[in-house]
N, C-alpha and C positions, 0 to 999 in steps of 0.2 A: 279628264286630262287637266282641266283648269284647277280642279281641287288639288291635284298632285303638285302643280307649280306653286299654288298658294301655300301648301305645306312646307315646301322648300324655302319659300321666301319669308316664312314666319320666323320672327326672332326667337331664339331659345329662351326658355324660362330660366329663373334664377336657379332652380334645382338642376336643370340640365347643364347650366354653365359651371356650377360647382363640381358636378360629377366629371365633366370633361377635364377640369383642372386638377383633379385628384390624381396623386401618384403614390402607389404603394411600394415601400421599400422591402417589405417582407410579406409573404403569404404563408400563414400557418395552416397546414393541412396534415391529415393523418398519413403515417407511413404506409406505403403500398405493399411492402413485404418485410419479413423478418430480417432479410439481408440488407435492407435499406438503413445502413448504420449512420449515415450523415456525419462522418467524421470531419468533413470540411467545415460544417456548421459549428462543431465543437471548437475547432481552431479559431474561428471568427470570434468566439467568446473567450479568448485567452485572457483578456483584461479582466473579465469577471472572475475567472479562475484565480488570478492573483489577488483580487479583492477578497475573495473567500479565504484565501491563505492568510492574508493579513488579519482578517476578522477572527479566525480561529486562534491564531497565536496571541493576538492582543487580548482576546477574551480570557485565555488561560493565565496570562501574565497579570492582568488587572484584578481577576477574581480570586487570586490566591495570595497568601501573605508572603511566601518565599519566592513566588514566581518561578523562573527557570531553574531555581535551585532544586525543585522537586524532581527534575529530570536527572539530577545527579544522585539524589538520596536513594532513589529506588534501585539503580544498579549497584550502588555501594552496599546496601543492605542485602541484596540477593547474592552478591559475591561473598559477603561474610557468611551467609547461611551455607553456601556451597563449600566454602573452605572448612566449615565445621563438620558438615555431613559427609562430603565426598572425599576430602583430603584427610581430615582429622579422624573420622570414624571408619569410613570405608577404605581409606588408604589408596585411593585411585591416583595413579601417576599421570602427569599431564605432558608426556612426550618431551621431557627435559626443558619445558617452558615453565617459568615461575607461575604457580597456580593463580595468583590474583590477575595476572595478565591474561592467562588462558581463559579463565571464567569471564572476565570483563569483556573480552572480545566477542565471545559467543552470546552473552547476555545483551550486549548492545545491538547486535543484529536481530536477536529474537524480540527484544522490546519494540523495535521499529516494526517488525512484521506483525506482532500481536496488536499493537495500537492502531496501525493502519487498517488491519483486517477487521477488528471489532468496530471501529468507527465507521468504516465503509459499509459494513453489513447492516447498519442501522440508518442508512441514508434515507429511505422512504419514510420510515416511521418518525424520525426526529425532524425531518424537514417538510413534512406534509403541509404545514401552514404556508410555507413559502411557495411550494409547488402549486397550491390551490389559488394563488393570487397573481403570480408573475410567470410569464413564459420565458424559458431559456432551455437550452439542451440539458436534460436531466443528468447526463453523464458528467457535466461540469463539476457537480458537487463531489462525487467520489474521487475524481481526479484531484480536486483541490485538497481533499483530506489526505491523500497519499503524499502530495507535495508538502503540505504543512507539517506532516510528521517527519519529513526530512530535516527540518530545523531541529527537532528534538534529537534526531539521530546524530546531527553534527555536534550538538552539545555533549552527548554521551561519548561520541568518538573522541572529542577533546579530552575527556577523562582517560580514555584508553591511551592516548598519546602522552598524557602527563605521567601515567604509571610506567610506560615504556621509557620515558626520559629518566625517571628515578632509577630504574634498574640499569639503564645504560650508563648513566653518569656515575653511579655507585660501583660499577664494574661487576655487578652480580649476573649480568647477562650480556652477551655480545651479539649485536645485530649485524646481519649481512644483507643489506638492502640491494635489490637489483630491479630488473624490469618487471618482476612479478608484482610490484606495487600497482601496476596498471590494471591488475585484476580487481582492485577495490571498487572503482566506479562501475565496472562491468557487473560485479556482484550486487551492488546497491541497485543498479538499474533493473536487473532481473528480479530481485526481491521486491522492488516497488511494483513491477508488473504483476508478479504473483499475488501479492496482497490485494492489488486492485481487482484482478480477475476473480479470485476466490471471494472477495468482499461483495462484488456486485452479483455474483451467483447467489450468495446467501441472502443479500438484500432483496433479491427478486422472490425468494422463497418465503421470507418473513412477512411479506405483505398479506399472505393468507394463513401462514402457519407460524405463529409467534413462538412455538416451541423451539424453533431453530435458534432463537436468541439464547435460550438456556443451554442448549446443546453446544453452542459456540463457546460460551464461557467455560464449560467443562472441557471441550476439545482443545482450547488454547492452553489450559493448564496441563493437560495430558500430553499435548504435542511437544512441549519442551523436553519431555523425558524420552520421547521416541525420535529426538533430534540430538546430534552430538553437541549439546550445549554444556551439560555438567560433566562430560567425559569425552575423551578422544575416540574417534571411530576405530582406531587400531586395536583397542582393548577388547572389542567384540569379535570372537572367532568367526571365520567364514563358515557358512552353513547353518548357523544358529538362527532361530526365528527372529530375534531382535535385530541381528545383522541384516536379515532380509528386509525387515521393515525400514531399517535405516537406509538401505540401498534404494528402496522404492520412494523414500521420502525426498521430494524435490528440494527441500531446504538443506539436506545433508551436504550436497556438493558446494552449496553457497557458503556454509559455515566453514567447511574445510578449506575452501579456496581463500576465504577471508583470513583465516589464521596462517595459511601458507604464505600469503602475500606479506603479512606483518612479521611473522616469526621464522619463516622458512621451514616450518614443520606442519604436516597435515597430509591426509590421504587425498591428494588432489590429482586429477587427470583432466585433460581437455574433453574427453568423452563424457565424463560425469557432469561437467559444467554445461555441455551441449544438451544433455538430457534435461537439466533444469530449465534451460532456455526454451526448448521445444515444448516442454510441459506448460510453461508459462504462456507461450503463444496460443496453445490450444485452449487453455482455460480462459484467457482473455477473449478469444474469438467467441466461444460459446457463451461466456458470461455477458458480453456485449449484446448478443442476440437476445438472451433472456431478459436483460435489463430493458432493452428497447421494446420488447413485447409487453412487459409488465407495466411500463410507464404510461401506456395508453389507458389503462383502466384501474390503476392502483388506488386512485382517490375514492373509488367505490368500496374498497375493502379495508383501507387503513383506518 
């Protein structure tokens, strides 16, 4: 009994005193299940997301001679090629919308999707050095990539507005703007979610199978032509194989809704837009599960 009281009366050692004073703000531990998405933790790191957004955009501006001008050159050249091939040679009509406006609108959306998708798909491979040194929710990086590409989208959308102003002021096209303009932010939001979801699915697969990187580059090129980018959806007859692929493509309603909001022409219904939204939610859910599963062990395979 006396020994017990002596132990209580003994003064704590320096090690014990420091341990008692320690207070941990965060405990890093493995996820207990695949459904443990920890989205609140991603929200806590929103400042880091914005830092990555600024880093990505600043790097592109400083490491190129023309800077943001490159974001204008690419859609202009693509529009010129489409005018030559699809309007000049193939003679495809663009639903009474001037061809440069029609093509530029579709190309702007597709460029955002393709850039966000390909960049997000390489998240693990390109950022392995950062992941190996510093802890933060890994989902922060693909989210920042999708947001940083919104800046490029805004630049290219400004070019679309400039072309619309030219045709409007010159009297070559009459615009009838209405509440359908509210579709634009909805379309961009769904497209951002779709590119994020598909990107993190592919990034989860590329940690083990690098072939998916090559397949992605080919798929992005092919995807433009099974989407109503160089032609309107209305020129493809119902029942054809291409029309079936277009109807199943979740990007099709987004492009059509975007053109409908700007020009008042397009095969748009609320049901098709809802299909794209549901498809995006499903891909995001399963993509996030795959991403969280892979992030625990990807350093061993990258």
